[in-house]
N, C-alpha and C positions, 0 to 999 in steps of 0.2 A: 724508382727504377721500373722500367717497362719490360714485361716478359717478351721473350722472342716469339715470333709468329709460329714457330714450329712446336711450341710447348703443348698445346692441346693434342696435336697429332702424336707427339711423343708419349703423352700419358695414355692414349688409346692403345698404342703399340705395346705398352707395358702390361696391359690386361690380357688375360687369355682370350682367344678368339671366341670361345663359347659364351663369354660373359659380355662382350662388347655390345652386341646387338640388343639384348634385353635391357642393359643399362641405358643405352641411348633411347630406346623406346620408353622406358620408365621416366627418364628425365624430360623427354619431349612431351609426354602425356601430362606430367605434373605441371610443366610450364604452360601448356595449353589450358589446363583447368584454372590455373591462377589468372591467366589473361581473360578467360570467360567470366570469372567471378568479378574481376575488376571492371570489366565493361558493363556487366549487368547490374552491378551494385549502384544504387542512386547516390549522387554526390551530396545531396542535401539530406539531413536527417528526417525521418518520418515525422510529419507534423500532425498532431492529433487535436481535434477540436475539444472544447470543454473547459478551457482555462477560464477562471472567473474573471468577470469584468471588474475593473477597478471601482471600488465603492467610494462614496464620499463626494465625488465631484458630480455636478449637475450641468453638463454642457448644454448650451442652447442648440436647438435643432439647426441643422445645416440648411442653407438656402436650397430650394429644389434645383436640380440640374437635369440634364437630359438622360443621364444614366446613373445607376448606383455607383458608389465609389469603387473604382477599379484600381487596385494598387499597382505600383510599378513592377514589383517582383512577381514572377509567374507562380512561385510556390507559396505565396502569401496573399490569399484572396479575402482577408478580413475586411468587412465593411463597417468601418467605424462610424460613418454617418448614419447607418441603420441603427446602431446601438444608441446613438444620441436621439434618434427619432423615437425609438422605443421608450427611452427615459422621459421624453417630453410628452408623448401621447398617452402612455399608460404606465406610470411609475410602479404601480403594484405588480403588474405582470412582468415588467422589465427586471424585477428582482430575480426572476428565474432564468434570465438570459445569461448564458456563459460566453457565447461567441456567435457572431453572425458572419456567414461566409457567402460571398457571391460567386456561384459557379454557373455562369450564363447558360441558360436563361432562368436558373433557379436561385432563389434566396433561401439559404439553409440556416435555420435558427437552432442552435444547440443550447439545451437547457439543463437544469438540475432536476427536472421532473422525472419520476419513475416511469417505467414502461407501462405500468397499470393505469396511467393517466391519459390513455388514448381517448380522444373526444371530450376531455375534461374542460371545464370553463376556462381554466388558465391556458391550456393548449390552444383552444379555439380563439381566445383573445389574442394570443401571440400570432396566430396565423392571420387573423383579420388585420392586425396592426401592420404586419409585414406586407400584406397585400395593398393596404392603403399607402404605405411607403413607396412601393413600386409604381402604383397608379399615379401618384403625385409626380413621379419622375418620367411618366410616359411609357412605362414598361408593362408587359403582360404580367398580371399578378400570379406568378407561379412561386409558391412558398411551401417549404417542408419544415415542420417543427419536429425536432428530434429529442428523444429522451436522453437521460444522463449516460455517461460513458460506461459505467459498470453494467448497464443493462444492454449494451451493444448498439446504442444510438437508433433504436427503432423509431419509426415515424409515428408521432402522436396525433398530428393533424396536418392536412395538406390542402392546398388550393391549386387546381390545375388550369383554370380559366375563369372568366368573368362570371359564369353561371354557377360555379362550384361554391359551396358554403363552408368549406374548410373541414367538414366532418368526413371521417373515414367511413368507407362503406361497411364492410363486415370486419369487425375487430375480433381476432382470435382470443 
């Protein structure tokens, strides 16, 4: 059964005049806050890097292409071809890789290394391997190697251009 069109007006007339305006303002404000929260809340859940790479399988490296693997979904930028490249080029260092993400023009390598491993041999090897991966594909070798999640993903090594050697300048 559908309510009659005059029901909301009738309900307002039942309330004392001194209460109607504050109640309408309160309801309007609450509705506005809910709408703002719905509009500003992202529809996809927050995606965090650092999930372990599946162990046990040794995929063959992908054939070089013009660009790093760019996934179809905008919120999923994992570069599985880069993970395969790491496994084939440097299996020992690849054991530290948890996820590789392509955020143009940067290849981000998330690891299980602690934040204290800045400029460590493992971090530098991962940076150089990532740079080689990008160069084979005709891309600028811009690579950031990040520490583990619990340390806040600080950069352990990075390469900004062809002249860079992956070492961080001054490490705190």
